[in-house]
PAVEXZA-90395 format. One record per residue: residue in three letters; residue number from 1; x, y, z of N, C-alpha, C in turn. Coordinates in nm, 2 decimals. Layout:
BEGIN
<rodren->ALA	bator->NUM	n_px->X	n_py->Y	n_pz->Z	ca_px->X	ca_py->Y	ca_pz->Z	c_px->X	c_py->Y	c_pz->Z> $
...
! end
This chain:
BEGIN
<rodren->MET	bator->1	n_px->8.19	n_py->10.04	n_pz->11.94	ca_px->8.13	ca_py->10.10	ca_pz->11.86	c_px->8.01	c_py->10.00	c_pz->11.83> $
<rodren->SER	bator->2	n_px->7.92	n_py->10.04	n_pz->11.82	ca_px->7.79	ca_py->9.91	ca_pz->11.82	c_px->7.72	c_py->9.86	c_pz->11.70> $
<rodren->GLN	bator->3	n_px->7.70	n_py->9.75	n_pz->11.68	ca_px->7.68	ca_py->9.68	ca_pz->11.59	c_px->7.51	c_py->9.70	c_pz->11.55> $
<rodren->PHE	bator->4	n_px->7.49	n_py->9.67	n_pz->11.42	ca_px->7.36	ca_py->9.71	ca_pz->11.36	c_px->7.32	c_py->9.59	c_pz->11.29> $
<rodren->PRO	bator->5	n_px->7.19	n_py->9.54	n_pz->11.36	ca_px->7.16	ca_py->9.44	ca_pz->11.25	c_px->7.12	c_py->9.44	c_pz->11.13> $
<rodren->ALA	bator->6	n_px->7.17	n_py->9.32	n_pz->11.09	ca_px->7.25	ca_py->9.30	ca_pz->10.90	c_px->7.07	c_py->9.38	c_pz->10.84> $
<rodren->ALA	bator->7	n_px->7.00	n_py->9.32	n_pz->10.88	ca_px->6.81	ca_py->9.35	ca_pz->10.77	c_px->6.75	c_py->9.51	c_pz->10.83> $
<rodren->LEU	bator->8	n_px->6.83	n_py->9.56	n_pz->10.91	ca_px->6.80	ca_py->9.69	ca_pz->10.94	c_px->6.90	c_py->9.78	c_pz->10.80> $
<rodren->ILE	bator->9	n_px->7.06	n_py->9.74	n_pz->10.84	ca_px->7.13	ca_py->9.76	ca_pz->10.76	c_px->7.08	c_py->9.79	c_pz->10.62> $
<rodren->LYS	bator->10	n_px->7.00	n_py->9.67	n_pz->10.57	ca_px->7.00	ca_py->9.68	ca_pz->10.43	c_px->6.84	c_py->9.72	c_pz->10.41> $
<rodren->GLN	bator->11	n_px->6.75	n_py->9.76	n_pz->10.51	ca_px->6.67	ca_py->9.87	ca_pz->10.47	c_px->6.69	c_py->9.93	c_pz->10.45> $
<rodren->ILE	bator->12	n_px->6.80	n_py->10.01	n_pz->10.54	ca_px->6.82	ca_py->10.16	ca_pz->10.52	c_px->6.86	c_py->10.16	c_pz->10.32> $
<rodren->TYR	bator->13	n_px->6.95	n_py->10.07	n_pz->10.33	ca_px->7.03	ca_py->10.09	ca_pz->10.24	c_px->6.91	c_py->10.11	c_pz->10.09> $
<rodren->ASN	bator->14	n_px->6.82	n_py->10.01	n_pz->10.09	ca_px->6.71	ca_py->9.99	ca_pz->10.01	c_px->6.60	c_py->10.11	c_pz->9.99> $
<rodren->ASN	bator->15	n_px->6.61	n_py->10.17	n_pz->10.05	ca_px->6.52	ca_py->10.28	ca_pz->10.09	c_px->6.57	c_py->10.43	c_pz->10.03> $
<rodren->LEU	bator->16	n_px->6.70	n_py->10.40	n_pz->10.01	ca_px->6.77	ca_py->10.51	ca_pz->9.99	c_px->6.81	c_py->10.54	c_pz->9.84> $
<rodren->PRO	bator->17	n_px->6.74	n_py->10.67	n_pz->9.84	ca_px->6.78	ca_py->10.69	ca_pz->9.65	c_px->6.88	c_py->10.59	c_pz->9.56> $
<rodren->ALA	bator->18	n_px->6.84	n_py->10.59	n_pz->9.38	ca_px->6.91	ca_py->10.55	ca_pz->9.30	c_px->7.05	c_py->10.55	c_pz->9.32> $
<rodren->VAL	bator->19	n_px->7.05	n_py->10.70	n_pz->9.30	ca_px->7.18	ca_py->10.77	ca_pz->9.27	c_px->7.24	c_py->10.75	c_pz->9.42> $
<rodren->ILE	bator->20	n_px->7.21	n_py->10.78	n_pz->9.54	ca_px->7.30	ca_py->10.77	ca_pz->9.67	c_px->7.34	c_py->10.61	c_pz->9.65> $
<rodren->ARG	bator->21	n_px->7.31	n_py->10.49	n_pz->9.67	ca_px->7.33	ca_py->10.39	ca_pz->9.65	c_px->7.41	c_py->10.38	c_pz->9.53> $
<rodren->ILE	bator->22	n_px->7.39	n_py->10.40	n_pz->9.46	ca_px->7.54	ca_py->10.41	ca_pz->9.33	c_px->7.67	c_py->10.48	c_pz->9.43> $
<rodren->ASP	bator->23	n_px->7.66	n_py->10.60	n_pz->9.42	ca_px->7.73	ca_py->10.64	ca_pz->9.48	c_px->7.82	c_py->10.57	c_pz->9.61> $
<rodren->LEU	bator->24	n_px->7.78	n_py->10.56	n_pz->9.72	ca_px->7.80	ca_py->10.44	ca_pz->9.81	c_px->7.83	c_py->10.31	c_pz->9.75> $
<rodren->ASN	bator->25	n_px->7.80	n_py->10.25	n_pz->9.69	ca_px->7.89	ca_py->10.11	ca_pz->9.64	c_px->8.02	c_py->10.15	c_pz->9.52> $
<rodren->ASN	bator->26	n_px->8.03	n_py->10.27	n_pz->9.44	ca_px->8.15	ca_py->10.34	ca_pz->9.40	c_px->8.22	c_py->10.40	c_pz->9.51> $
<rodren->TYR	bator->27	n_px->8.22	n_py->10.45	n_pz->9.59	ca_px->8.27	ca_py->10.52	ca_pz->9.69	c_px->8.36	c_py->10.36	c_pz->9.79> $
<rodren->LEU	bator->28	n_px->8.32	n_py->10.28	n_pz->9.79	ca_px->8.32	ca_py->10.17	ca_pz->9.92	c_px->8.40	c_py->10.10	c_pz->9.76> $
<rodren->TYR	bator->29	n_px->8.37	n_py->10.07	n_pz->9.63	ca_px->8.46	ca_py->10.02	ca_pz->9.56	c_px->8.57	c_py->10.05	c_pz->9.53> $
<rodren->VAL	bator->30	n_px->8.59	n_py->10.21	n_pz->9.55	ca_px->8.72	ca_py->10.26	ca_pz->9.53	c_px->8.80	c_py->10.31	c_pz->9.65> $
<rodren->LEU	bator->31	n_px->8.70	n_py->10.28	n_pz->9.79	ca_px->8.80	ca_py->10.27	ca_pz->9.88	c_px->8.88	c_py->10.12	c_pz->9.89> $
<rodren->ASP	bator->32	n_px->8.80	n_py->10.02	n_pz->9.90	ca_px->8.85	ca_py->9.89	ca_pz->9.87	c_px->8.99	c_py->9.91	c_pz->9.76> $
<rodren->TRP	bator->33	n_px->8.98	n_py->9.97	n_pz->9.62	ca_px->9.12	ca_py->9.94	ca_pz->9.58	c_px->9.24	c_py->9.99	c_pz->9.64> $
<rodren->LEU	bator->34	n_px->9.18	n_py->10.14	n_pz->9.66	ca_px->9.25	ca_py->10.22	ca_pz->9.73	c_px->9.36	c_py->10.15	c_pz->9.83> $
<rodren->GLN	bator->35	n_px->9.35	n_py->10.03	n_pz->9.94	ca_px->9.39	ca_py->9.95	ca_pz->10.04	c_px->9.50	c_py->9.85	c_pz->9.94> $
<rodren->THR	bator->36	n_px->9.50	n_py->9.83	n_pz->9.85	ca_px->9.60	ca_py->9.73	ca_pz->9.74	c_px->9.67	c_py->9.86	c_pz->9.63> $
<rodren->GLU	bator->37	n_px->9.58	n_py->9.92	n_pz->9.58	ca_px->9.66	ca_py->9.97	ca_pz->9.47	c_px->9.82	c_py->10.01	c_pz->9.53> $
<rodren->THR	bator->38	n_px->9.94	n_py->10.04	n_pz->9.51	ca_px->10.06	ca_py->10.07	ca_pz->9.47	c_px->10.10	c_py->10.14	c_pz->9.37> $
<rodren->ASN	bator->39	n_px->10.06	n_py->10.19	n_pz->9.30	ca_px->10.09	ca_py->10.29	ca_pz->9.15	c_px->10.06	c_py->10.46	c_pz->9.21> $
<rodren->PRO	bator->40	n_px->10.12	n_py->10.51	n_pz->9.22	ca_px->10.10	ca_py->10.66	ca_pz->9.32	c_px->10.01	c_py->10.72	c_pz->9.18> $
<rodren->GLU	bator->41	n_px->10.02	n_py->10.72	n_pz->9.04	ca_px->9.90	ca_py->10.82	ca_pz->9.00	c_px->9.79	c_py->10.72	c_pz->8.98> $
<rodren->ILE	bator->42	n_px->9.77	n_py->10.59	n_pz->9.05	ca_px->9.64	ca_py->10.52	ca_pz->9.00	c_px->9.59	c_py->10.57	c_pz->9.17> $
<rodren->ARG	bator->43	n_px->9.66	n_py->10.58	n_pz->9.25	ca_px->9.60	ca_py->10.64	ca_pz->9.41	c_px->9.58	c_py->10.73	c_pz->9.41> $
<rodren->ALA	bator->44	n_px->9.61	n_py->10.91	n_pz->9.37	ca_px->9.61	ca_py->10.98	ca_pz->9.35	c_px->9.46	c_py->11.07	c_pz->9.30> $
<rodren->HIS	bator->45	n_px->9.49	n_py->10.96	n_pz->9.15	ca_px->9.31	ca_py->10.91	ca_pz->9.12	c_px->9.20	c_py->10.87	c_pz->9.22> $
<rodren->LEU	bator->46	n_px->9.21	n_py->10.75	n_pz->9.28	ca_px->9.16	ca_py->10.71	ca_pz->9.36	c_px->9.14	c_py->10.78	c_pz->9.46> $
<rodren->ILE	bator->47	n_px->9.23	n_py->10.87	n_pz->9.54	ca_px->9.19	ca_py->10.98	ca_pz->9.61	c_px->9.09	c_py->11.07	c_pz->9.58> $
<rodren->ALA	bator->48	n_px->9.16	n_py->11.13	n_pz->9.46	ca_px->9.04	ca_py->11.23	ca_pz->9.42	c_px->8.89	c_py->11.20	c_pz->9.36> $
<rodren->GLU	bator->49	n_px->8.85	n_py->11.06	n_pz->9.33	ca_px->8.71	ca_py->11.03	ca_pz->9.28	c_px->8.71	c_py->10.97	c_pz->9.44> $
<rodren->LEU	bator->50	n_px->8.77	n_py->10.94	n_pz->9.57	ca_px->8.68	ca_py->10.95	ca_pz->9.68	c_px->8.62	c_py->11.09	c_pz->9.69> $
<rodren->GLU	bator->51	n_px->8.76	n_py->11.22	n_pz->9.70	ca_px->8.73	ca_py->11.32	ca_pz->9.78	c_px->8.59	c_py->11.38	c_pz->9.66> $
<rodren->LEU	bator->52	n_px->8.59	n_py->11.38	n_pz->9.54	ca_px->8.48	ca_py->11.40	ca_pz->9.47	c_px->8.33	c_py->11.32	c_pz->9.53> $
<rodren->ILE	bator->53	n_px->8.30	n_py->11.24	n_pz->9.60	ca_px->8.22	ca_py->11.18	ca_pz->9.64	c_px->8.17	c_py->11.22	c_pz->9.82> $
<rodren->GLU	bator->54	n_px->8.32	n_py->11.28	n_pz->9.84	ca_px->8.31	ca_py->11.35	ca_pz->9.96	c_px->8.21	c_py->11.51	c_pz->10.00> $
<rodren->ALA	bator->55	n_px->8.27	n_py->11.54	n_pz->9.87	ca_px->8.22	ca_py->11.68	ca_pz->9.88	c_px->8.05	c_py->11.69	c_pz->9.84> $
<rodren->LYS	bator->56	n_px->8.06	n_py->11.61	n_pz->9.72	ca_px->7.91	ca_py->11.58	ca_pz->9.72	c_px->7.84	c_py->11.54	c_pz->9.82> $
<rodren->TYR	bator->57	n_px->7.84	n_py->11.55	n_pz->9.93	ca_px->7.70	ca_py->11.48	ca_pz->10.02	c_px->7.80	c_py->11.57	c_pz->10.11> $
<rodren->GLY	bator->58	n_px->7.90	n_py->11.65	n_pz->10.14	ca_px->7.98	ca_py->11.70	ca_pz->10.30	c_px->8.02	c_py->11.61	c_pz->10.32> $
<rodren->ALA	bator->59	n_px->8.08	n_py->11.56	n_pz->10.32	ca_px->8.14	ca_py->11.40	ca_pz->10.44	c_px->8.31	c_py->11.51	c_pz->10.40> $
<rodren->VAL	bator->60	n_px->8.32	n_py->11.44	n_pz->10.56	ca_px->8.49	ca_py->11.52	ca_pz->10.55	c_px->8.55	c_py->11.39	c_pz->10.64> $
<rodren->VAL	bator->61	n_px->8.63	n_py->11.32	n_pz->10.56	ca_px->8.70	ca_py->11.26	ca_pz->10.66	c_px->8.88	c_py->11.28	c_pz->10.62> $
<rodren->VAL	bator->62	n_px->8.92	n_py->11.23	n_pz->10.68	ca_px->9.10	ca_py->11.28	ca_pz->10.71	c_px->9.15	c_py->11.12	c_pz->10.74> $
<rodren->ARG	bator->63	n_px->9.19	n_py->11.09	n_pz->10.60	ca_px->9.24	ca_py->10.93	ca_pz->10.57	c_px->9.36	c_py->10.96	c_pz->10.62> $
<rodren->LYS	bator->64	n_px->9.49	n_py->11.06	n_pz->10.67	ca_px->9.54	ca_py->10.99	ca_pz->10.78	c_px->9.54	c_py->10.94	c_pz->10.87> $
<rodren->LYS	bator->65	n_px->9.44	n_py->11.01	n_pz->10.96	ca_px->9.42	ca_py->10.94	ca_pz->11.12	c_px->9.36	c_py->10.81	c_pz->11.08> $
<rodren->ALA	bator->66	n_px->9.27	n_py->10.82	n_pz->10.97	ca_px->9.16	ca_py->10.64	ca_pz->10.99	c_px->9.27	c_py->10.53	c_pz->10.91> $
<rodren->ALA	bator->67	n_px->9.44	n_py->10.59	n_pz->10.84	ca_px->9.51	ca_py->10.50	ca_pz->10.76	c_px->9.59	c_py->10.43	c_pz->11.01> $
<rodren->GLN	bator->68	n_px->9.65	n_py->10.54	n_pz->11.00	ca_px->9.66	ca_py->10.51	ca_pz->11.14	c_px->9.59	c_py->10.42	c_pz->11.23> $
<rodren->GLU	bator->69	n_px->9.46	n_py->10.45	n_pz->11.25	ca_px->9.39	ca_py->10.41	ca_pz->11.31	c_px->9.39	c_py->10.26	c_pz->11.28> $
<rodren->SER	bator->70	n_px->9.37	n_py->10.18	n_pz->11.12	ca_px->9.35	ca_py->10.12	ca_pz->11.07	c_px->9.46	c_py->10.03	c_pz->11.13> $
<rodren->GLY	bator->71	n_px->9.56	n_py->10.07	n_pz->11.13	ca_px->9.70	ca_py->10.01	ca_pz->11.13	c_px->9.80	c_py->10.02	c_pz->11.00> $
<rodren->GLN	bator->72	n_px->9.72	n_py->10.11	n_pz->10.96	ca_px->9.85	ca_py->10.08	ca_pz->10.84	c_px->9.96	c_py->10.18	c_pz->10.79> $
! end
C-alpha cells in the first residue's frame, strides 16, 4: 500500500463538505471504539452505526475478513 503525503490527505479532507467530514469522523471514532469494546450489546450497536454510514455512501466492508487481516 502506498503512502500519501499528510498535506495531501489534509487538503482532500478539508475540501470535503462538512457533512461528509462529520460522517468520516464519526465512522473512525466508532471503528476505534469497536476495537476495544467487550460488551456484546454495545458492539452490536457500534456495528449498526458503522453499517448505517457505509450504506449512506454505498461502501461495502467485510469486517470478518478485515479483522483477520489485522490479526484479530
